[in-house]
N, C-alpha and C positions, 0 to 999 in steps of 0.2 A: 568170717561173720560179717564183714563189711558189705559184701554183695549178697549174701544169703543168710541173713539173721532169722532167728526163730521168734525174736521179740524185739520191739523197738519202743524207746521212750522219746517223746518230743518235749524238751524242756523249753518253756516259753510258749506252749500251746495256747492258742487264743480262740475265743468265741466270736471275735470281731472279723467280719468279712473284709478282706483287703490287707490284713496283717499277715506277715510272713508265717507266724506260728499257726495261723488258721489254714493258710495255703498248704503247708507241709502236712498237717494232720488230715486235711480233706483229700489230698493226693494219695496218702496211704490207704485211706478208706475206699476212694473211688477206683483205685487199681486192684481192689479186692485182695489186699495183702493177707495171706493165709496165717500169718503168725499173730502174736499178741501185740496190741498197741496200747501204750500207756501215756496219756497226756499228763504233763507235769506243770502245774500252775497253782500256787497256794491261794489264789483268789477265786477259784472255781471248784465246785463239787463234781461237775460233769461238763464235757464239751462234745458236741456232735454225738450225743447219746453214749459216750464212753466215760467211765468213772475216772475222775481227775485226782492226781496225787499231789501232796504238798512238796515232795522232793524226791530225788532218785532213791534216797534211802527208804522211802515208804512203798515203793513198788513191790508187788508180791514175789517177784523174782529179779535176779540180776539181768537187766536187758543185754542182749547181744550187741545192740547198737543204740547209741544216744545221739539224737539230733538236737543241737543247741541253737536257739534263735533269740536268746536274750541279749540286751545291750553288752557291748564289748567289755566294759568294766566288770561285769558280773561273771564273765566266762571262766576266768581262772578258778574261782571258787566252785562253780558248777562242775568243771572238769576234774577238780580234785575230789569232789564228792563221787563222781563216776569212778575215778581211780580207786578210791577206798572201797567202793562196792564191788570192784573186780570187773568193771565193764571193759571188754576187749577192743571196742571200736567206737569212734565218735566222728560226727560231722559238725563242724562249726560253721554255720551259715552266716552268723553275725559279721558285720563289717565294723571298721574302726580300728584297724590294726596297722601293720607296716605301711599300708597304702596312704595313711593320713599323716605320717610324720614320725618324729622321735618318740612321742608319748605312746603312739600306737605300736611302734617297734618294740618298746619295753614290754607292753602287754603280750605281744606275739612271742617274744623271747620267753616270757613266763609260762605261757601255755605249752610251748615246746618242751620246756624243762619238766612240766607236770606230765605230759604225754610220755616222755622218756622214762620218768621215774616209775610210772605205773604200767609201762609197756602197752600204751593205747595206740592203736592204728588210727591216726588223725588225718582227716581230710579238711582242707580249709586253712585258715578262716577266709571270710569274704568270698563265699562260693554259693553256687546255686544248689548243690547237693549231688546225689548219686541215684541212678536209675538202673535197675536190672529187670527188664521186661519179662524174662523167662521165669523169674522168681516172684513176679507180680509185686515188685518193690519199687515204689516211686518215693524215694526219700529226698525230695526236692520241692521247691515251690514253683517249678515250671508250669506254664499254663497249658502245655500240650503233652500228652502221654504218648511215647513211641510204641510201635509194635515190635514184636520179636524179630530179630534179623541177625545178620552175620558181621555187621560192622561195629567195632568199639570206637567210641568217641571220647577223647580227652581234651578238655579245654581250659585255658587259663582265664577266659572271659566267661562270666556267668550270664551276662546279658546276651552274648552271642549265642549261647546254648539254646535259648528259647526260640530265636529266629531259625536256628539250624533244625530244631525239632519240627518246626512248622514246615520248613522247606523239604525236609526228608519225607514227611507225610505226603506231601504233594507228589514227590518222586517215587513213592512206594518203597522207600528204603527203611528197613528196620534195624534195630540195634541189639547187640549182645550185651554190651555194657555202655553206660553213658555217665561220664564223670566230669564235674566241674571242680578243678583243683584249687581255684582261687589263688591265694598267696603261697600255696604249696609249702607251708611251714614245715611239715613232716613228710608228707607223701606227695610226690610230684610225678611227672611223666616217667622218670627212670624206674621208680618202684612199681608203677602201674604196668609199664611195658614188661617188666620182669614177671609180674603176676600173670599177665596175659599170654606169656610164652607157653603156659600150660593150660590155657583155656580153649577147649575144643570147639566151643560155640563161635569163636572169633575167626573170621577169614581175612579181615583187613582191619588195620588200626588207623584211625584218623586222629590228627592232633591239630589244635590251634594253640600256638605258643607265642608269647610276647617276650619272654626272658628265658635264656638257657644258661644254666650254671653246671658245674661238675661235668663238663663235656667229655672228659676221659671216661668217666663212669657211663655216661650216656652212650658213647661209642661202643663200649664193651657190652652193655646190656642189649642195645638194639642190634648190634652186629650178630649176636648170638641168635636173636629171633629171626633175622633176615638171611641167615646163612645155612641153617641146618636143613636136612632133607624135607621136612614138613614146614618149611619157612612160611612166615606170615608177613605180607607186605605192610609197610608203614608209610603213610603219607602225611606230610606236615605242611600246614599253612603257617609260616613264621612271619609275624608282623614285625614292624620296626626295621624295614629294609632301607628306608631313607632317614635322614636326620629328623625330619618332621615326625615320622612314625616312631622313632626312638623316643623323642620328647613326649609324644602323646602316650606311649606305653608306660613311660616312667611316671607320669602323673596318674595313670590309670591303676596300676597295680604295684607301684614301687619298683618296676623293672628298670634295668639299665641296659637297653638293647646293645648287642655286640656288633662288631664289624660284619657286614653281611657276607663279604667274601669268605670270612672264617666260618660263618654258619654253613655256607655252601660246602666248604671242605669237610666239616663235621658230618653233614648229611651224606655226602658222597662216601666217606669212609664207613659210615653206619649202614649204608644201603637204603637210606630213606629217599623216597620220591618226594620232590618238593612241589607243592601247589602254590599258585600265586593269587588265587581267588577262592571264594566259597564254592562257586560253580565248578571250578577245576577239582576242588577237593571231592565233591560229590560225583563228578564224572569218574574219577579214579575209584571211588567207593563202589560205584555201579559196575564198572568193568571187572574189578577184582573179585567182587562177590558173586558174579554171574558167569565168569568165563574160566576155562582152563588156561594155563600159561602156554604161550606159543613156543615152538621149538627154536624159532629165530626171529628176525626182524623184517621178513619179506611180506609185504602187504599187497593184497589185490583190492581194487576199488571197482565196484559196480554202481553205475549211476544212470538215471534217465534224463540227465541234463549235463551239458558240456561244462558250463561254468563252475558249478560246485565240484565236478570231478577234477578240474584244473586246480581249484583251491586246495582240494585234498592232496593232490600230487605235490604241490608246492610245500604243503605242511609236512609231508613225509620227509622231504629234504631238510626242512628246518628242525624236525624233531628226531632225526637220526634213523628213520625207517627207510628201507629199500623197496622200490616198486618191484613186485614179483614179475618174473619173466615166464610167460607161458611157452610151452613147447610148440613146435609147428603143428603137431597133431592136435594139441589142445585148442590152438587158435582155429584150426580147420573145423574142429568139432563145434566150436562156438559159432563160426560163420554159417554152419548148416542150419542153426536154429534162429539166427538173428537176421533182420532185414539187410539188404545189400549196403545201405548207407551206415549201418551200425559200426562202431569201432570195436575191433577185437584185440586192440592193444591194451595197455593198462595205463589209465582208467578204461574200463570196458563200458562203453556208452550203449545202453540198450534202447535208446531213443525215447523221446517224450511220450509216445503213444504206447509204451510198453505195458502189456497186461501182466497179471500176476504170473501166468505160465511162462512168459519170456524171462521174467526174473528167476523163476525156478530153474530153468535150463541153465542159465548163466551161473547161478549160485552153485548148483551141483557140480558143474564142470570145474569151476574154480576151486571148490573145497576138496575135490578129489585129486587135485594137482599136488605132486610132491614138492613143487617149487613154491607153494603158497603156505605161509605160516599163520596168517590171519586175514580176515575179510572185513572191509568197510562197505556197507550198503547204503546208498543215498537215494532218496525218493523226493521228488518235488511234485506237488499236486497239479496235474493237468486235467483237462475235462475227461480224458479217457482213463485216467489212473485208477486202478483198483486198489484202494488204500488198505482196506481191511483184509482183502484176499491176499495181498502181497505180504501183509504182516503174518498171516497164517503160514505162508510159504517159508518165511524166515524162521518162524517158530519150529516148523517141522525140520528145517535144516539144522537148527541148533540141537535138536534132539537126536539127529542122525549122525552128525559129525563132531569130532572132538577137537575142534579148532575155535579160537575166539572169533566171535561175530559182533561187530559194533554197528549200530544202525542209526542213521540220521534221516528222519522224516522231517523235511524242512517245512516250516509253517506253524500254524497255531490251531485254530478251531477246525480247519478242514481236515488236518491229519490226526486230530486228537483221538478219534476212535481207534486208529491203528496203533498209535503210541501207547494208549491204554492197554490194548491187547498184548503188545510186546512186553510192557513192564509187568503185566500180570503173569506172563510166562517166563519171567526172569531173563529177558533179553535186554542187553545194555543199549540204552538210547541216549543220544545227545542232541542238542539244538542245531548245531552247525557242523559242517565237514571238518573244519580245523580242530574242533573239540573232540571229534571221534578219533582223529589221527593222533592227537596229543595223548588221549587216554590209552590208545593202543600202544603208543611209544612207552608209556609207563609199564604196561604188561611186558613188553619186550625187554626193557631195561632191567626189570626185576628177574626175568627168566635168564637173561645173559649173566647177571650177577651170580646166580646159583651155579653157573657152569664155569666160573672163573677158577683157575687152578689155585690151590693153596700156596701162599707165598710167605716165607718168613721175612722178618725185618732184615734189611741189609746191614751188615756190620763190617765196614772196611778194615783193612789192615793198616799198620803204621799210625795208630792212634795212641797217644801217650796221655792217658787220663790223669795220671799223677802230676805230670808237668803242667797240664792245663789247670788242675786244681790249685797248684802253687801260684800260677800266674793270676788266677782269679782272686785268690786270697790276698795277694800282694796289692791288688787294685781295690780292695774293699774300701768303700767310702770315697773313692776318687772318681773323676770323670776320665775314662780310658781314652787315650789318644789313638790315632791311626796306627802308630807304631805298636802300641799295646795290643790292638786288635790283630795286627799281623803276627805278633809273637804267639798269641793264643791259637791262631789258625795254623801256624807252623807246627804247633804241638799236636794238631789233629791231622797232620799229613798234607796240608796244603802247600803248594809251591808259591813262594813270594820272591820278589826282587830285593836285593840288598838295598836298604835305605839308611839314611843318616839324617838326624835332625840338627840343623844349625840354628843358633840363637843370637847371632850377631854378625855384623858385616865382616869382621876379622875371621870368625869361624867359617863363614861362607868362602872367604878367600883361601883359607887353608884347605878346605874341602876341594875347592876348584883346582888347587895345585896337584891333586892326586887323580884328577879325572882326565880321560883321553877321548871321551865321546859325549854326545849330548845327554842331558838329564831332564827329568820332570821335576818341577818345584811346586809344592802345595803348602798353603798355610795350615798351621796346626792350632786349633782353638776349640775348646769345649762348647763355645757359643755359636759355632758356624757349622751348618749341615751341608748346604750347597756352596761349596768353595768357589766354583767357577762363576756363580751369579754375582759375587762381589769382587771379582778380580783377584781371587786368591790362588789361581793356578796359572803356571806358565810351562809350556811344553817345548821340547827340542831346544833347550837352552845350552848353548855352547859353553865349554869350560871357562873361556875368557869373559863370559858375561854373567857368570853365576853370582858374583858379589853384587853387581848392579841389579840383577833380577831379584835378589833377596830384598834389597832396599825398596824396589818398585812394588813388590807384593805387599810388604808391610805398610807402605804408604797408602796403597789402594784400600786395604782393609781398614786402616785407621780412618780414612776419609768416608768410606761407605758404611762402616759399622763401628763408630767411635767407641762404643762401650764394650766391644768384644775383647776378651782376654786372649792376647797373643802369646803362645808358648814357644813359637819358633816356626821354622819352615822345614818341611821334609823334602829332602832331595833323593831322587831315585833314578837310576839309569833308565833310559827309554826302553820300553819293551820291544821285542822284535816285531816287525810288521807282519801283517797277514792274519792276525787273530780277529775273532769276532767278539764284540762286547755283549756280555750277558750279565744279568743281575741275579745273584743268589742271596737269599736272606732268610731270616727266621724271626718269629715273634711269639712271645709268651703272653697270652691274654689271661690275666689273673681273674677277671670277673667271669669270663666264659669257662675258665678252667681247662685250657688246652694250649698246646704249642703247635705251631705250624711252620713249615718250610715254604719258601717261595722261589720261583724261577721265572725268568722272562727275558725279553730283549732289553739289554741294559744300555748304559751310556748316559749322556746328559739329557736325552729325550725320554727317559723311562716314564716320567710322570705325564708326558704328553701322549705317548702311544698307549700307555697303560696295558701293555701286552704281558700280563703276569698271571700266574696260577698258583694256587695254594694246595697243600696237602698236610694232613695232621701227622704228628710224630707218634710212633716211629713209622718210617716209610719202608715199603717193600719194593722189590724189583717191578712188580706189576703196577703199583701205585705211582712209582717214579715215571714209568713209561706213559701212564695216563696223564701225569702232571705235565710232561713235555708236550704231549699231544694236544693239550688244551691251550697251547701258545702257538705263535707263528714260527717257533724254532725248528719244527720238524723238517721242512724243506731245506733250511739253512744247514742243518747238521748233515744232511745227505749230500750237500754241495750244489750250489746254484751258479749260473752264469759263468761256467768254466772254472769255478773255485773248487778246490779239493774238499772231500768230505771231512768234517771236523771230528774231534775225539769224543764221540758219543759215550763210549764206555767210561772215559775219564769224567765226563760231566755227571753221569749217573752215580759214580763213586763219590764225587765231591758233594753232590746233593745229599747222599747218605751220610757223609761226614758232618754236614750241618745238622742233620736230623739227630745224629748221635750226640753232638755237642749240646743240643737243647734237651735231650733226654737225660743225659748224665750230669748236667750242671744246672740245677734250678736257679742259680744266681743270675744266669744270663736272661735278660728280658728281650733284647733286640739285637739283631746282627744284620748288617748290610754289607755285601761284597759287590761293589759296583765302581768300575767294571771288573768282572772276572773275564779275562781274555782267553778264549778257547781256540786252540790250534789243532791241526790234525793229530798231533801226538800228546795232547794234554792241555791243561789250563793253568793260568797264573793269576794270582790275586794282585790287582793293581791298586785298589783302594778298598778300605774297609772301615766300618764304624761299628762300635760296640757299646751297648748300654747294659749296665748291671743293676741288680735289684736295689742295692742300697746307695747307688750313686745319686 
């Protein structure tokens, strides 16, 4: 009933132009909504020639949908009246809730309780409303009414919605559903995507998001939509990528933007294609709603100008597309139709004087090639260019061939007639070559995801969950030491070196008397994260220097960080040489509602190189392979500069151990293993840090 009501009541309907209550009522009328409309306002007998009612209780029937536009303080009572009347769905457009502070949060909590009590499907508060063009429903105060189309749009920003509607109209893009979720107190993108899973009108889902929570549910619901045989692509523009953006979104809708690297991990696991601008969002909307999915990622480029072709080719490399290779016979066939100076490589340059017929010959030869999965056509307006005729050639090719075609007619007024013809025929167009390639890469990315083999979460052997639980329980309320972290990791099957903590000079001397080879010595303090930065680490310490080194480390730390609590010094035999330093880690983001594992090049320069990648828990064999591939570890694991190949299988297993630790033990907030030293036959934990929920 939210998207296809038979009757709608507008509470706070107004006769004053410029008021939200007027705009909502006027939009319902102007869209020629075929159901019954009931304005509710005790101050009026009629508004816009419709009989006005004192309250929801007075309407002649129970409305399927109630739109509330009254001040925030009045909303709980209105919603309760709707609940008592049996109203199944409501849109609270009113602002003044969580986004304005504590008092608003209390009001929002109250309306959520009421909605749950009466089982009301609630959109908002602080939203623009809902539009379903196919049902002629404009339950919003948007100034532009969209046409019917195949794209669903879900936005956390109401103001952005109006700009998007205007922009979409210019591009000729219509919508199946259009929803401004506002504060998403009850219904957010998760519930809406779940609903759209069964919506046959929707070919692509677009989202603008400022704040993501319940990421585990988000992944589950979106993955279901993007993985089944009749999958629907989901494209999201997630704001708050920078600290400035996070702060702006927090003041905008009460959002607390999460770590952007974690958002990327969530999107990747969900199968979401990420856009970084409104323009990108709509480029994706256009290509997905007008094209079949490609078989692969091999693209051919046809252009009448060398420069734009080179830009497109560069973009293919950047966005993960391969330049298609034509056979010798296909190249010969092209050469027979093109001038002697034309390029029959890829990009295929049909030259600046190319008439429409030359484009036709090139397009048909390319699209008939088994080695081409999609086509990008570029046109720059020269004095001899047949713009509209070339557009017709492309339209005919789209109707004839079942491969994606993305067109870039560069320019503005000169190419406008051709662009208009292409859009009218549902041919995807972009402003620039790089936009066309990026949009095509989105098609390929989604197509390849659907072909990924099913992969179950990896569950390594030699994991002692009970022992791990005992260790974690013992550490409750404490700040775990490195030794504690090692103990926990050993219970999960990790290999560690034997270590011993010394807490005095005499204890250090006693420890030294039992050693025959060099050791590593590290400060143990809950207040120190980067031990080497403040002189808290000494390596290759000979046994006869252990006692003096203990005193040196403690003295350095006291000098550089006088307020740090020193619990002792951890002494460990030096690890065998020849290993490669890797960082393994994990983080549980309580706001985002997801746990992630991390891998990358480790050691003391990890924060300088920042060569790390994330994946959400649980991990699969396929996702671990992708995780490693997104770092510079791949060639190192294979062996470089005469070094032997490293234990890739061991690394994969140990990444899965970290994933299981986070999955099975919610008390663990953070885990850093740095370095994890990887050898040809396996890995060893050299240093580890653990953070628990209640520490």
